[in-house]
N, C-alpha and C positions, 0 to 999 in steps of 0.2 A: 882363165876360163876353165870350167870343168868342176871336178869334184875334189873336195878337201875333207879329210877325216881327222878328228882330234879326239882323244880320250881325256875326259875331265873327271876328277875325283868328286864323288857325290857324298860329302861329309855328313849331311843331314838326312840321307836316304829319302830325298824328295821323289815323289812319284813323277813318272814321265809326263803324265797328263797335266799335272800342276806346273811342271817346268815349261811345257808347251804353251799353256795358257798365259803364264807370266811373260814368256818370250813374245807371243803374239800381241799381248797388251802393249808391250814396249814398242814393237814395230808399228802398231796402229797409232798409238798416241804421240810418239816422238818422231816417227819417220814417215807417217802417212801412207803406209802400205795397205793394201787390201788383202784380206785373208781369202784365199781361194779354197782351201781345204784343211781340215784338221781331222785326223782319223787314226785309229789303231791299224797296224799292218800285221796280221797274223798273230795278234795277241802279245807279241814281245817287242814291238817297236811302235813308236808314235811318230806320225809324219805331219808336218806343218808346211803348207805351200802358201807363199805370199808373193804379191806382185805390186810394182809401182809403175804405172803406165799413164799414157795420155797422148793426145795428138802430137804435141811438141816433143815429148819424150820419144815417140816412135820415129819422128823425122830426124831427130838429132842423135839417135842411138843411145839414149839414156834410159832405156827400159830396164828395170831391175826385176828379176824373177828368181826366187830361191825356193828350193825344195829342201827342207831341213828334216832329217831323220834322226830321232833320238832312240837309243836302245841301251838297255841295262847290261852291265857286266857285273862282276863280283861287287865292288864298292865304287864303281865308276859309271859314267854315262859316255857312250860312244856317240859322237855328234858327226853326222855326215851332211855337208852342205853342198848341194849341186846348184850352180848358178846357170845351168843350161849351156848353151853354146853360142856360136856367132850368129845364129839365125835372127836373134833379136836386134842385131845391128845391121842386118842385110838391107833393110829399107833405106837407111841413111847412107850406107855404102854405095848402093845402086844410084841414088840421086847424086851423091857426091862425085861419083865416077864420071858422070856425063854433064852435070850442070854446075854444082856448087862445091868445088873441091875443098873449101874451108870446112865443110861438114865432115870430111875425113878426120879432122882434128877432134870434133865433138864425138864422133864414133869411137875413136881411139881413147878419148877421155872416159867415155862410157864404159868401155871394156876395163880400163884401169880402175875406175871408181867401183865397179861391180866387184872386182877382186879385193879391193881395199875394204869394202863394206863387210865382206865375209869375216875379216879380222875383228870388226866391231861386234858382229854376231857371236863369234866364239868368246870374246871378252865378256859380253853380257851374260852368256850362259854360265861362264865360269863365276861371275860375280853372284848370280842367282844361287848357284850350288854351294857357295862358300858360306 
């Protein structure tokens, strides 16, 4: 949970907006995320916010929400991915604590999966930039 930062070499000098658009297209088409926001932040970084949610995902703690910030350095792109915090798992944890303890397992799996999917996002950005 939390924020991870990677610096990825931008060998073809791709624009941040183009990178952000390709990334959101991939998240939409292959992983069924919804785009919450795409915008420039202060003219030097581009931010993409995506979310995957639904009633079952809320109850089971499998809500994925990412804020991906792309910013240029000399010949690289600094990628910051924030997957939020434990609040998106609180509904399932609250229910599980009192009623359905097996939901603790799905909430834990949701936290693990969210962290693992960040690795996929970093890998996709790297493949786009190569």
